[in-house]
N, C-alpha and C positions, 0 to 999 in steps of 0.2 A: 351196027357194029362200030362204025366210025364214031357215033355218039358216045358209046360206052368207052371207047379208047380215049376220046377227048376228056371225058369225065375223070378217067384215071390219071391221064397225063397232066391235066390242069387241076387236079385235086389240091386243096390247100396244103395238105400234109406233104405232098410231093414237092410243091413249091417251097415249103418251109425246109424240107430236106436239102434242096438245092442251095438255098441260102446258107444253111448250116455247113454244108460241104464246101461252100465257097469261101469260108473263113479258114485261116491257118489253124486256129485253135480247134475248130470243129473237125478238121481232118486229123489233127494230132490226137484228139481224144478218141476218134474212131480207130486209128491205127494202134493206139495204145491199148484199147479194149481187146482188139484182135491179138495183139502181141502177148498180152498177159493171159488170154484164154489159151493161146498156143503154148505158153509156158506151163500152164496147168495140165493141158491135154497131153503134151509130150511126156510129162512126169507120170501121168496116169498110164499111158501106153507102155512106158518103160517098166513100170511096176507089174504090168500084165505080161511082160516079156516080149512085146511086139516092137522090137528094135527098129525094124525097117520103116514102119508107119510113124514111129516116134521121131525118126530122123527127118521126115518131111516137115513135121510141125516145129521141130527144133530149128530147121533151116528158115522156116517162115518167121519164127520169132526173131532170129538173128537179122534177117534182111529188113524187117520192119523196124527193129531197133536202130539199124544203120540209117534208114530213111528218116527216122525221127531226129537223129543226131544232126543230119543235114538241115532239116527244117528249123533247128534251134540255133544255128550258127550266129545269128545276130542278137540273140537274147541276153548274153552277158551284159551288153551295154544298156539294154532296157532295165535290167535289175540295178545297175549302177545309178541310172537316172532316178529310178524309184527310191533308192536309198537316199539320194540327195534331196529329193522332194520331201521324203518323210522327215529328214533331219531338219528341214526348214519349216515344218508344220507346227501348229500351236496346240497339238493334242497332248494328252497326259504323258508325262516323261517316260514312265515304264513302257507304255504302249509304243511310243516313238522309238525307244531304245531297242525293243524287241523287233520292231518292224525293220529298222536299219540293219540289225544283225541278221535277220532272216534274208533280206535282199543281198547282203554281202555273201552269206552262205550260198545262196543260189548262183550268185556271180561266180564264185569259186568253182562250184559244181559244174556249171555249164562251160567254163573256160577249160577245165581239165577234160570234160566230156568231148569238147571239140578236138583236143589233142589226141584223145583215144580214137575218134572218128578219122582224123587225118592219117593216123598210123594204120588203121584198119583198111583204108583204101590205097595204101602204099604211097601216099603223097609225101609223108615223112617216114623216116626209118628209125624206129626205136628198138633197142634190144628187148627181148622178152621180159627181162627183169624190170627195165624202165617202164615198159608198157603196163606191166602189172601194178607198179607203184602209182602210175598216173591214174589208172582205173580205180585203185583203192582210195587215192586222194579225192577223186571225184565223189565217191560214195561218202567219204568222211564229211566233205562240205555239204552234200545233200542232206545227210543225217543232221548236221548242225542247223541247217536252214529249217528243216521240219521241226526240230526241237524248239527253236525260237518261235516258229509259227504256232506251235502248241501253247507255249507260254503266253504268247500274245493273245491267242484265242481265249484262254482262261481269264486273263486280265480284262479283256474286252467284255467277256460274258458277265463278269462281276459288275463292271461299270454299267452296262446296259440294263442289267437286272435292277440295280439301284435306281437308275433313271426311270425305268418303267414303273417301278413301285411308287416313286415320288410323283410321277405324272398321274398315276391312278388314284392317288390320295388327294390330289389337288383339283378335283372336279369342281367346276364353277357352276353355281346355281343362280337362277334368275335371268329374266329376259334381257336385262341391260348388259349382261356379260356374255352374250351369244358369240361375239367376235373372239373374245378371249378363250371361250370354250372350244370354238372351232379350231383355233390355233393349237390348243392343247391336244385335241383329237388328232390333228394332222401330225404333230410331233410324236404322239404315242404310236401312231400307225407306222411312222418312219423307224422308230426305235424297235418295234416288233419285227419289222422286215429285216432290220440289221441283225437282230438276235437270231432270226431264222437262218440267214446267210452265214452267220458266224458259227452256228451249231453245225451246219452242213460242212463247213471248212474244217472244223474240229474232227468230224467223223472221217473225212478224207485223209487228214493228216495222221489220224490214229491208225488207219489202214495202211497208209504208205510208209510210215516210219520204219516198219519191219524190213522193207526192201533195202534201203541203204545201210541199215544196221547189220544186215546179213552180208551185204557187199563189202562193208568196212571190216568184216570179221569180228564184230562186237557180239553178234548172236549167230545162231546156226538154225535158221528156219528153213524147212524143206521147200523145194520148188513148187510143189502143189499148193501149199498154203499161200506162198508169195503170189502165185498166179491168180488164185481166187481173190486175195486182197486187192491186187492191182486191177483186176477186172471190175470189181465192185466200185473202187474209187474212180476208175475211168468212166463208168456209167454215170456215177453221181456228177462228175465234172462235165460230162457230155450233156446231161439234163440241164445243168446250170447254163451252159453255153446255148443250148436250144432255146431256153427261155429268154436269154439275152438277145439272141437274133430275132426272136418273135416280139421283143419289146415288152415282155412280161417280167415282173419281179418275182 
């Protein structure tokens, strides 16, 4: 019995799960997945007329949202640093511009998000009207950040596709060119990995963009759809973080 317990406790997947949960991003993705599932499920229960059970899931959604706001308090500065680093990079101008714009959008979103959090815990006192404006402004910045991220992803996809095609057509033949061919294969492998990561980010952005668009009152997507979209994007983000913690690309 002790042997079986040891095999379960020390199983590589359990160890990997502890590493994943030990990262801030890993915990955030887990909380986010539960939060958006609760958003969907409370909508589903309300549609069935089960208001009492729906209230439990709505409360869970709200508390997880507040907890995630607390975890993100330092992130506006991270996005400012990322914007500055991007502005100093030597990459393509269009990609640099969209990267800087995306990071500034996320900076604005998380700054207003922190104000909303401070008001929700009564640390600051905002009027209902001011609180609503701050929440809407946060959604507007989030929406702008995702739109710039989508534009960046499309531009990057085009550049990587051209680079992949060029590398595929420049295959070197002959034993004397083995070193050059190995370098080409290595570069091609890196480009393909970048294309895969970029495609996944595009999918995540396409799923997430509806959430701030609705919050900013640009669209009116129902809570069930937003919950499902948020759940799927959270799972995709969690999978990427799981691979990162595991050291896999």
